[in-house]
C-alpha positions as a printed Julia matrix, in Angstrom:
733×3 Matrix{Float64}:
   0.02  -48.32    6.16
   0.23  -46.5     8.98
   3.62  -45.59   10.05
   4.81  -47.34   13.67
   5.53  -44.63   16.43
   9.13  -46.11   16.13
   9.42  -45.21   12.63
   7.84  -42.19   13.23
  10.13  -40.98   16.21
  13.04  -41.81   13.5
  11.77  -39.66   11.04
  11.41  -36.65   13.72
  14.75  -37.15   14.95
  16.21  -37.14   11.8
  14.37  -33.8    10.68
  15.54  -32.26   13.7
  19.22  -33.13   13.0
  18.57  -31.77    9.33
  17.66  -28.6    11.03
  20.79  -28.2    12.53
  22.7   -29.39    9.86
  21.0   -26.76    7.37
  21.68  -24.3     9.2
  22.62  -20.76    7.19
  24.25  -19.24   11.11
  26.86  -20.7    12.65
  25.66  -22.33   15.45
  27.73  -21.84   18.84
  27.62  -24.7    21.6
  25.15  -22.82   23.85
  23.04  -22.11   20.58
  22.5   -26.33   19.95
  21.58  -26.35   23.78
  19.01  -23.39   23.74
  17.52  -25.28   20.62
  17.87  -28.66   21.89
  15.9   -27.48   24.61
  13.39  -25.74   22.8
  12.76  -29.29   20.46
  12.42  -31.55   23.42
   9.71  -28.67   25.0
   7.82  -28.57   21.86
   8.22  -32.76   21.41
   6.76  -33.24   24.98
   3.84  -30.54   24.27
   2.81  -31.85   21.25
   3.07  -35.56   21.55
  -0.9   -35.91   21.86
  -1.17  -33.96   18.58
  -1.93  -34.78   14.78
  -2.74  -32.78   11.94
  -5.22  -33.05    9.78
  -2.47  -35.27    7.32
  -2.19  -37.92   10.02
   0.97  -36.88   10.71
   2.46  -36.07   14.31
   2.05  -32.46   14.76
   5.76  -31.71   15.87
   6.37  -32.47   11.75
   4.77  -28.5    11.61
   7.09  -26.65   14.1
  10.37  -28.5    13.01
   9.43  -27.61    9.24
   8.66  -24.0    10.02
  12.21  -23.46   11.85
  14.02  -25.21    8.88
  12.85  -22.61    6.75
  13.74  -20.41    9.16
  17.1   -21.61    9.79
  17.67  -22.44    6.35
  15.47  -20.4     3.9
  15.09  -16.62    5.72
  18.46  -17.74    7.73
  17.97  -16.63   11.0
  19.94  -18.0    14.27
  19.08  -19.89   17.42
  16.61  -17.54   19.35
  14.38  -17.83   16.25
  14.93  -21.26   15.57
  13.8   -21.74   19.43
  10.99  -19.28   19.06
   9.93  -21.01   16.05
   9.73  -24.4    17.41
   7.94  -23.21   20.25
   5.34  -20.97   18.03
   2.17  -23.3    18.81
   2.94  -24.27   22.02
   0.9   -21.64   24.32
  -1.92  -21.74   21.92
  -2.51  -25.15   21.49
  -1.06  -26.74   24.42
  -0.88  -26.91   28.32
   2.39  -24.23   28.58
   2.15  -20.71   29.52
   4.21  -17.76   28.57
   5.37  -17.23   31.87
   6.65  -20.89   31.27
   8.22  -20.09   27.96
  10.2   -16.93   29.93
  11.23  -18.98   32.74
  12.84  -21.68   30.64
  13.98  -19.84   27.43
  14.18  -16.35   28.66
  12.74  -12.79   27.91
  13.11  -12.31   24.1
  11.51  -15.96   22.97
   8.79  -15.04   24.79
   8.41  -12.32   23.43
   8.1   -13.62   19.87
   6.44  -16.84   20.83
   3.61  -14.15   22.87
   3.62  -11.89   19.18
   3.08  -15.4    17.07
   0.36  -16.42   19.6
  -1.52  -12.93   18.94
  -1.07  -13.54   15.25
  -2.63  -16.6    15.23
  -5.69  -15.38   17.69
  -6.3   -13.05   15.54
 -10.01  -13.73   13.42
  -9.83  -15.42   10.33
 -13.03  -14.01    8.56
 -13.67  -14.32    5.43
 -14.03  -10.35    4.72
 -11.19   -8.11    3.32
 -11.98   -5.82    5.66
 -11.08   -8.21    8.41
  -7.98   -9.62    6.53
  -6.63   -5.91    6.24
  -7.29   -5.43    9.89
  -5.53   -8.27   10.73
  -2.76   -7.81    9.04
  -2.72   -4.02   10.13
  -2.18   -5.75   13.42
   0.33   -8.18   12.48
   2.69   -5.56   10.93
   2.16   -3.7    14.3
   3.84   -6.57   16.64
   6.75   -5.0    14.45
   7.17   -2.65   16.83
   7.83   -5.85   19.5
  10.22   -7.85   17.78
  10.72   -7.75   13.49
  11.53  -12.03   14.37
   7.74  -12.4    14.55
   7.0   -11.65   11.2
   9.65  -13.42    9.56
   8.85  -16.46   11.7
   5.0   -15.7    10.61
   6.13  -15.83    7.03
   8.11  -19.18    7.3
   4.36  -20.6     9.25
   2.46  -19.76    6.25
   4.94  -21.16    4.03
   4.94  -24.97    5.48
   1.25  -24.42    5.91
   0.7   -23.27    2.22
   2.82  -26.59    1.87
   0.4   -28.78    3.5
  -2.7   -27.56    2.68
  -4.05  -30.39    0.72
  -5.56  -31.68    3.86
  -7.4   -29.08    4.44
 -11.66  -28.8     2.9
 -11.37  -26.61   -0.45
 -13.22  -23.68    0.88
 -10.4   -23.23    3.19
  -7.95  -24.06    1.01
  -9.13  -20.83   -1.18
  -9.42  -18.82    1.6
  -5.86  -19.42    3.04
  -4.63  -19.22   -0.57
  -6.27  -15.74   -1.32
  -4.97  -14.2     2.06
  -1.46  -15.78    0.71
  -1.25  -13.67   -2.28
  -3.0   -10.41   -0.67
  -0.8   -10.29    2.29
   1.9   -12.77    2.88
   3.81  -12.93   -0.46
   4.16   -9.27   -1.25
   5.23   -9.12    2.28
   7.83  -11.8     1.67
   9.06   -9.73   -1.31
   9.18   -6.49   -0.32
  11.35   -7.74    2.78
  13.71   -9.47    0.07
  13.03  -12.8     0.09
  12.22  -13.55   -3.05
  12.6   -17.87   -2.92
   9.44  -17.67   -0.35
   7.72  -14.63   -2.34
   7.98  -17.04   -5.37
   6.74  -20.46   -3.6
   4.05  -18.97   -1.24
   2.65  -16.91   -5.52
   2.78  -20.46   -6.56
   0.96  -22.44   -3.97
  -1.31  -19.75   -3.83
  -2.25  -19.84   -7.56
  -2.38  -23.93   -7.44
  -5.68  -23.38   -5.16
  -7.17  -20.12   -6.09
  -6.91  -21.02  -10.18
  -5.87  -24.58   -9.99
  -6.56  -25.24  -13.99
  -4.5   -22.28  -14.79
  -2.08  -23.49  -12.37
  -2.02  -27.23  -13.71
  -2.26  -26.13  -17.68
   1.22  -24.23  -17.32
   2.81  -26.79  -14.68
   1.95  -29.44  -17.03
   3.37  -27.5   -20.14
   6.6   -26.78  -17.99
   7.12  -30.8   -17.56
   6.47  -31.39  -21.26
   9.18  -29.22  -22.07
  11.28  -30.02  -18.67
  14.05  -32.28  -20.89
  14.3   -30.03  -23.46
  14.63  -27.21  -21.39
  17.03  -28.87  -19.42
  19.04  -29.89  -22.54
  18.82  -26.04  -24.28
  20.04  -24.88  -20.63
  22.93  -27.11  -20.63
  23.59  -26.33  -24.13
  23.51  -22.62  -23.35
  25.97  -22.84  -20.12
  28.2   -24.75  -21.88
  28.77  -22.46  -24.28
  28.61  -19.29  -21.65
  31.64  -21.13  -19.24
  33.55  -21.36  -21.88
  34.34  -17.65  -22.87
  33.88  -17.07  -19.5
  36.74  -19.42  -18.49
  39.04  -18.13  -20.81
  38.75  -14.27  -18.69
  39.63  -16.41  -15.65
  36.8   -15.63  -13.84
  35.84  -18.02  -11.34
  31.92  -18.4   -11.22
  29.32  -21.11  -11.32
  25.71  -21.17  -13.21
  22.22  -22.44  -12.52
  19.5   -22.74  -14.96
  15.73  -22.08  -14.17
  12.63  -21.99  -15.44
  10.09  -18.92  -14.33
   7.68  -19.3   -11.8
   4.33  -20.28  -12.33
   2.96  -17.28  -10.85
   5.17  -15.05  -13.04
   4.78  -17.12  -16.01
   0.98  -16.65  -15.6
   1.51  -12.73  -14.58
   2.91  -12.05  -17.95
   0.58  -13.99  -20.11
  -1.86  -11.81  -18.66
  -0.17   -8.11  -18.81
   0.68   -8.93  -22.23
  -1.96  -10.88  -23.46
   0.31  -13.67  -24.66
   0.23  -17.5   -24.64
   2.58  -20.09  -22.91
   4.78  -20.14  -25.68
   5.14  -16.63  -26.79
   6.13  -15.4   -22.89
   9.61  -14.05  -23.17
  12.81  -15.28  -21.24
  10.74  -18.21  -19.88
  14.3   -19.52  -19.67
  16.87  -17.8   -16.95
  20.46  -18.57  -15.89
  22.46  -17.19  -13.48
  25.97  -16.36  -13.48
  27.36  -16.41   -9.77
  31.33  -15.4    -9.48
  33.61  -14.9    -7.01
  35.15  -11.46   -6.19
  36.36   -8.87   -3.66
  34.05   -5.83   -2.56
  36.13   -3.71   -4.57
  36.21   -5.62   -7.74
  32.37   -6.76   -7.65
  31.24   -3.74  -10.11
  33.74   -4.38  -12.72
  33.5    -7.88  -12.94
  29.88   -7.64  -13.04
  29.9    -5.25  -16.49
  32.79   -7.59  -17.32
  30.67  -10.35  -17.35
  28.29   -8.66  -19.3
  30.4    -7.77  -22.06
  31.47  -11.06  -22.41
  28.08  -12.22  -22.71
  26.42   -9.73  -25.17
  29.74  -10.14  -27.39
  28.73  -13.7   -28.02
  24.85  -13.67  -27.47
  22.15  -10.66  -29.23
  20.75   -8.14  -26.55
  17.88   -6.76  -26.08
  18.84   -3.41  -25.22
  14.99   -2.69  -23.67
  15.94   -5.66  -20.98
  18.69   -4.49  -19.05
  18.42   -3.74  -15.71
  20.88   -2.67  -13.44
  20.3    -2.9    -9.8
  24.04   -3.01   -9.05
  24.66    0.85   -9.85
  21.46    1.52   -7.78
  20.25   -1.37   -6.02
  16.26   -1.97   -5.44
  14.78   -0.69   -1.73
  14.7    -4.46   -0.61
  18.63   -4.33   -1.26
  18.62   -6.8    -3.9
  21.42   -6.08   -6.7
  22.1    -8.04   -9.94
  22.54   -7.09  -13.62
  19.79   -8.62  -16.38
  19.93   -8.52  -19.28
  17.71  -10.61  -22.06
  19.6   -12.32  -24.99
  18.65  -14.11  -27.79
  19.84  -17.93  -27.17
  20.3   -20.84  -29.77
  17.36  -21.39  -32.22
  16.47  -17.84  -31.48
  14.98  -17.96  -27.94
  14.98  -15.32  -25.4
  17.19  -16.15  -22.35
  17.34  -14.05  -19.32
  20.85  -14.25  -17.86
  21.03  -12.94  -13.92
  24.63  -11.83  -13.06
  25.47  -11.58   -9.62
  28.25  -11.95   -7.18
  28.28  -14.78   -4.31
  27.31  -11.3    -2.0
  24.83  -10.06   -4.24
  23.12  -14.22   -4.66
  23.26  -14.64   -1.22
  21.48  -11.5    -0.36
  18.99  -12.34   -3.46
  18.41  -15.67   -1.61
  18.19  -15.34    2.17
  17.27  -11.45    2.24
  17.86   -9.17    4.95
  19.81  -12.29    7.13
  22.2   -12.24    4.83
  22.21   -7.91    4.14
  22.86   -7.57    7.82
  25.6   -10.23    7.93
  27.22   -8.47    5.03
  26.35   -5.05    6.33
  27.92   -5.72   10.23
  29.13   -8.91   10.3
  27.63  -10.07   13.49
  25.08  -12.44   14.06
  22.73  -10.48   16.07
  19.53  -10.49   14.7
  18.28   -7.58   16.51
  19.81   -5.28   14.19
  17.84   -6.61   11.53
  15.14   -4.22   12.4
  17.19   -1.27   11.37
  16.13   -2.68    7.72
  12.68   -2.35    8.09
  12.81    1.22    8.68
  11.24    2.01    5.33
   7.96   -0.31    6.23
   7.5     1.61    9.7
   6.89    4.69    7.63
   3.26    2.91    6.76
   3.25    2.15   10.84
   3.41    5.56   11.68
  -0.93    6.4    11.64
  -2.58    4.33   14.1
  -5.63    6.17   12.69
  -5.87    4.75    9.27
  -8.61    2.74    7.94
  -7.43   -0.63    7.73
  -8.21   -0.94    3.86
  -6.8     1.33    3.01
  -3.57    0.68    4.68
  -3.39   -2.62    3.6
  -3.96   -0.83   -0.18
  -1.28    2.01    0.58
   1.22   -0.87    1.77
   0.69   -3.15   -1.11
   0.97    0.03   -3.85
   4.73   -0.29   -3.07
   5.26   -3.76   -2.99
   5.41   -5.36   -6.88
   6.03   -2.06   -7.93
   8.78   -1.15  -10.47
  11.03    1.06   -9.4
  12.47    4.77  -11.27
  15.17    6.15   -9.77
  14.79   10.37   -9.82
  17.32   12.82   -9.03
  17.29   15.91   -6.43
  18.51   19.36   -7.7
  21.71   18.45   -5.86
  22.16   14.79   -8.2
  21.45   12.69   -5.29
  19.36    9.49   -6.36
  16.4     8.72   -4.31
  14.19    5.53   -5.37
  10.52    5.76   -5.88
   7.7     2.86   -7.37
   7.06    3.17  -11.1
   3.75    6.13  -10.92
   4.97    8.21   -8.08
   4.55   12.25   -8.29
   6.29   15.06   -7.25
   4.32   14.74   -4.39
   5.79   11.14   -3.76
   8.97   12.85   -4.26
   8.68   15.5    -1.71
   7.28   13.2     1.42
  10.46   10.62    0.05
  12.66   14.14    1.43
  10.87   14.84    4.45
   7.1    15.24    5.43
   7.44   18.78    6.36
   8.78   19.09    2.48
   5.57   17.17    1.47
   3.33   19.36    3.64
   4.59   22.63    2.44
   4.89   21.69   -1.2
   3.74   24.22   -3.63
   4.27   23.36   -6.96
   7.5    21.41   -8.57
  10.18   21.41  -11.56
  10.95   18.12  -13.35
  14.07   18.93  -15.08
  13.77   22.57  -15.01
  10.3    22.73  -16.3
   6.78   23.3   -13.96
   4.78   20.52  -14.29
   1.08   19.73  -12.07
   1.47   17.81   -8.68
   0.34   14.92  -10.13
   2.67   14.77  -12.96
   3.79   11.26  -13.1
   7.57   11.05  -13.0
   9.96    8.77  -15.14
  13.68    7.45  -14.64
  16.15   10.21  -14.58
  13.98   13.08  -14.23
  15.33   15.54  -11.7
  13.29   16.9    -9.42
  13.04   20.08   -7.73
   9.7    20.85   -4.98
   8.76   24.4    -4.88
   7.93   24.76   -1.17
   5.81   27.67    0.85
   5.26   28.44    4.06
   1.43   29.31    3.68
   0.82   26.08    1.85
  -0.73   22.91    3.1
  -1.89   19.45    2.22
  -4.95   18.94    0.7
  -7.17   15.99    0.54
  -7.28   15.82   -3.31
  -3.21   14.83   -3.18
  -4.62   11.27   -1.88
  -5.91   10.72   -5.51
  -2.65   10.54   -7.31
   0.37   10.02   -4.71
   0.62    6.31   -4.69
   3.5     6.22   -1.6
   2.23    4.93    1.75
   4.69    7.32    3.47
   3.0    10.18    1.25
   0.0     8.99    2.09
  -0.22    8.29    5.86
   1.63   12.13    6.13
  -1.28   13.56    4.38
  -3.84   11.97    6.24
  -2.0    12.67    9.25
  -1.74   16.45    8.15
  -5.33   16.82    6.92
  -6.67   15.35   10.2
  -4.65   17.74   12.5
  -5.66   20.6    10.16
  -9.52   19.52   10.64
  -8.95   19.48   14.82
  -7.36   23.0    14.83
 -10.31   23.99   12.59
 -12.95   22.34   15.39
 -10.83   24.01   18.25
 -11.58   27.27   16.83
 -15.23   26.69   15.97
 -16.05   25.34   19.33
 -14.62   28.6    20.67
 -16.94   30.31   18.0
 -20.11   28.65   18.57
 -19.35   29.36   22.51
 -19.71   33.22   21.95
 -22.77   32.78   19.34
 -24.48   31.08   21.82
 -23.64   33.11   24.93
 -25.12   36.07   22.22
 -28.69   33.89   21.68
 -29.14   33.56   25.6
 -28.26   29.71   25.53
 -25.81   28.17   28.26
 -22.78   26.64   26.28
 -23.09   22.36   27.83
 -24.22   18.83   27.0
 -27.83   19.63   26.47
 -27.29   22.33   23.96
 -24.73   20.53   22.17
 -26.63   17.28   21.87
 -29.34   19.31   20.73
 -27.55   21.03   17.64
 -25.16   17.49   16.6
 -29.16   15.93   16.35
 -30.68   18.77   14.49
 -28.13   19.11   11.72
 -27.72   15.63   11.27
 -24.17   15.49   12.63
 -22.52   12.34   14.52
 -20.09   13.53   16.91
 -19.92   17.36   18.6
 -16.68   17.72   16.55
 -18.47   17.5    13.59
 -20.24   20.63   14.77
 -17.57   22.22   15.81
 -15.42   21.72   12.66
 -18.52   22.78   10.73
 -19.27   26.56   12.38
 -15.35   26.8    12.27
 -15.49   26.75    7.95
 -18.84   28.38    7.46
 -20.73   25.3     6.58
 -23.28   26.04    9.38
 -23.6    29.8     9.36
 -25.43   32.29   11.51
 -28.54   32.29    9.49
 -28.98   28.36   10.26
 -27.97   28.93   14.02
 -30.93   31.49   14.1
 -32.84   28.99   12.53
 -31.81   26.44   15.48
 -32.72   28.98   18.09
 -35.65   29.67   16.94
 -37.16   26.39   17.2
 -35.3    25.39   20.12
 -37.07   27.65   22.21
 -40.5    26.55   20.48
 -41.63   24.35   23.64
 -43.38   21.84   21.62
 -40.5    21.27   19.25
 -38.09   21.41   22.12
 -39.89   18.35   23.57
 -39.72   16.56   20.16
 -35.96   17.51   20.06
 -35.4    16.31   23.46
 -36.5    12.21   23.21
 -34.5    10.57   23.99
 -33.81    8.36   21.22
 -32.93   11.13   18.84
 -30.25   12.68   20.68
 -26.48   10.96   19.6
 -25.27    8.75   22.72
 -23.09   10.6    24.8
 -19.75    8.73   24.36
 -20.33   10.39   20.51
 -19.3    13.56   21.83
 -15.69   12.68   22.57
 -15.16   11.46   19.36
 -11.32   11.98   17.6
 -12.29   12.21   14.06
 -14.27   14.08   11.99
 -17.21   12.19    9.97
 -17.86   12.93    6.23
 -20.85   13.12    4.77
 -21.09   12.58    0.99
 -23.33   15.48   -0.6
 -21.65   16.47   -3.15
 -20.75   14.34   -6.86
 -17.53   15.86   -8.39
 -16.77   14.51  -11.81
 -13.04   14.35  -13.97
  -9.56   14.5   -12.67
 -10.61   18.23  -11.87
 -13.36   17.05   -9.78
 -15.79   19.42  -11.57
 -19.12   20.23  -10.08
 -21.44   19.54  -13.49
 -25.34   19.14  -13.85
 -26.19   15.19  -13.63
 -29.17   12.84  -13.03
 -29.53    9.38  -10.8
 -30.09    6.14  -12.76
 -33.37    4.77  -11.94
 -31.51    0.99  -12.99
 -29.56    1.25   -9.95
 -30.65    4.48   -7.8
 -27.0     5.24   -6.57
 -26.94    6.78   -3.12
 -24.79    9.73   -1.52
 -21.37    7.59   -0.75
 -21.88    4.98   -3.32
 -18.99    3.79   -6.02
 -19.89    5.81   -9.5
 -19.33    6.85  -12.57
 -20.82    9.17  -14.82
 -22.35    8.73  -18.62
 -22.72   11.44  -21.41
 -25.83   10.0   -22.95
 -27.19   11.61  -26.07
 -30.37   13.85  -24.87
 -30.22   13.35  -20.87
 -26.97   14.95  -19.84
 -24.38   13.11  -17.52
 -26.27    9.86  -16.17
 -24.59    8.56  -12.77
 -24.1     4.52  -11.85
 -23.51    2.9    -9.58
 -19.91    1.2    -9.92
 -22.03   -2.35   -9.81
 -24.89   -1.51  -11.73
 -26.06   -4.42  -13.99
 -25.23   -1.85  -17.38
 -22.07   -0.74  -16.16
 -19.96   -3.37  -17.96
 -22.11   -2.9   -21.11
 -21.45    0.99  -21.18
 -17.94    0.71  -20.57
 -17.02   -2.07  -22.75
 -19.68   -0.24  -26.13
 -18.92    3.43  -24.84
 -15.78    3.8   -22.9
 -14.95    7.24  -24.43
 -18.66    8.83  -22.71
 -17.51    7.75  -19.57
 -16.72   10.18  -16.78
 -14.84    8.9   -13.56
 -17.14   10.46  -10.66
 -17.22   10.31   -6.64
 -18.8    11.61   -3.85
 -17.19   13.85   -1.55
 -18.25   15.72    1.93
 -18.23   18.98    0.5
 -17.0    20.53    3.67
 -14.06   18.59    3.9
 -12.56   18.12    0.03
 -11.12   21.14   -2.63
 -13.6    20.34   -5.72
 -13.72   22.66   -8.81
 -16.73   24.81   -9.52
 -17.96   27.77  -11.73
 -19.15   31.3   -11.63
 -20.76   33.34  -14.54
 -20.81   37.4   -13.44
 -22.17   39.78  -15.85
 -23.1    43.45  -15.41
 -21.65   46.73  -16.45
 -17.98   47.33  -17.55
 -15.18   49.59  -16.22
 -11.59   50.17  -16.06
 -10.43   47.85  -13.07
 -13.08   45.73  -12.74
 -11.43   42.61  -13.51
  -8.33   43.24  -11.1
 -10.73   43.88   -8.52
 -12.4    40.81   -9.33
  -9.7    38.28   -9.58
  -8.0    40.61   -6.1
 -10.7    39.73   -4.37
 -10.51   36.07   -5.34
  -6.71   35.6    -4.74
  -7.0    37.16   -1.34
  -9.56   34.76   -0.35
  -8.53   31.65    2.35
  -7.72   28.02    0.23
  -9.04   29.39   -3.2
  -7.12   29.08   -6.25
  -8.14   30.73   -9.7
  -8.19   28.05  -12.43
  -9.38   29.45  -15.15
 -10.52   33.39  -16.02
 -12.53   34.48  -19.02
 -13.91   37.85  -19.5
 -16.2    39.43  -23.13
 -17.17   43.1   -23.13
 -19.7    44.84  -25.47
 -20.96   47.8   -25.81
 -20.23   48.8   -22.43
 -21.69   45.61  -20.4
 -19.46   42.5   -19.83
 -20.0    38.42  -19.09
 -17.28   36.74  -17.58
 -16.6    32.55  -16.08
 -14.43   32.28  -13.47
 -13.25   28.36  -12.25
 -12.15   27.81   -8.83
 -10.19   25.7    -6.98
 -11.88   26.23   -3.33
 -11.94   24.0    -0.09
 -15.82   24.17    1.33
 -19.06   24.82   -0.82
 -19.62   27.57    1.48
 -16.25   29.13    0.5
 -17.83   29.33   -3.21
 -21.12   30.78   -1.74
 -19.48   33.74    0.4
 -17.16   34.84   -2.71
 -20.3    35.1    -4.29
 -22.06   37.42   -1.96
 -18.68   39.59   -1.9
 -18.57   39.44   -5.91
 -22.03   40.57   -5.94
 -21.2    43.86   -3.93
 -18.85   44.86   -6.44
 -19.34   48.61   -8.11
 -20.72   47.23  -11.65
 -21.5    43.35  -11.55
 -25.3    43.05  -11.63
 -25.36   38.81  -11.53
 -23.46   36.46  -10.03
 -24.27   32.87  -10.54
 -22.87   29.56   -9.77
 -22.46   27.3   -12.78
């Protein structure tokens, strides 16, 4: 039955009243005037529009504003912007109109929201990632843009049923990929949970419905169980004259699904599906004391699982979350998670940064909330990061469990689970990270890729001569570390390229060539590079040496060759010469964590080429066979012969460290080993990882494993070693 226009207007008016009534912030008369003007403007602007569900379009901005006002807890400026968030994109109103009516702040927020809406809605992950990066970069304008966008996404997910199935899956996948982690990261746990459950409903409807049915089937039993459990809690807590209330709840569908997957359990086997919150009144000074007192009372009467204690009061989460979590055996032997929070902690857990800021500063000035997102800004510092890597880096820190480690002075630092000493170094300061040479954990020297554990005391060993290397990117997990390492590597590459350019200028002068666009174009084309910066860099590191330059000069001087080389179609475009990036040319395959160079053959079943994602398989008779990750035989090989799988990747030998081996032999003499090791140690960017020498009847043979920056460095060392007295043969293994 069609709802009449009169009834629709009544519903709209009622929703507007609910918006004002349920606002988290106390609204002044001026605030209400601003919101009323925004409401009237939005109603008029959207009067001829309807959503796909058939309801008046204005219901959407009102719903978004309600989420902003109640669930996120923002004030009048944000509520007004939420009401107006679609008017510039969908109606005849302009940004200038908004600025004139509501001021520059509201106009700037609406502008940010409009820009996000205009981003291409492509199915490809790379485009989603680019959109996400652009969205986060709008935070430099005003953080409220992001918060309102999350509210907008939540209401869109609530009303997704009206969309075509293909669009439902795309929007739900994007929500799981981007918006739920972002909501989690900025402390909006309720919204995060709603987004996850709604997304699962469309991405895995059968799984969602199966869990949902099981939860509903046990609803009455669950309510009775929680009621009996909380009644016992109340009896014990009331004796201690603690002012509190309790809430019972069931775990979210998404979190149950995740636990079923991670633990490989059935629905009935999932731990702590039941959860009870104890929310107590307290003064700030008594908060911690009362939390542990309540904990003591609970565990006196219910057997706790000591492995499931989570103390986020002594060390709050980086999102600002504070609480004690303990899992106990309730009546009937069922596991129950008990969450202990003060009213302040509960408000922060429910409202996120709005409540956090309120308690920290006692002010309603929303703009100051940006100070809470400084950690997020670390991710945004490097504008040159590839968008997909950017999202991966960002997400690594979102759902990760936290660990707490100590500095040598005893200060506590929070890091994601899986962090390494290099992550720790960058968390102190980017300069400390860049100069990291080694690390001690609990007084013992450990590798830089060592995985830290809660309670570790970490001491970073620095050196002015040290600098980041590309291998660190294989094991660091914090976005700040990855961003800083990439920035340092790019700076080092550009410095080498600057030196290489001057070196090339001198060499061309010696070869009677004039340094200029024509000759640089010809060299870029001859050496199959992309940009002049690539050329200068490879000259600087010695990958392109004198012999190669002389060969180029000889061919360039050949008239027929010169005519062939100068065909316009063969030359790189002029604009490429001014690129600020140094391209990667994947020319070397390395294996294992140590990135060793080993003999291999490329498997004909999938024909991998340089740059493909690959793995190595140790065959019985044919050595290492290299397959693409998506090879038709990959699943069979991994599942049946996992112990024979080697991790592998293509690298640009001119840009990354790798492990190489050289074999030496010759006539033994006193001091030979010392001379060899000194020669290697004095070489730039070379580390000896293993050395072995054997002597017999005046002769010797040796093997040295090296960690080197460039393949050219290895060949340079071989040339130098061949000149050492007594050494007759040096070969690369």
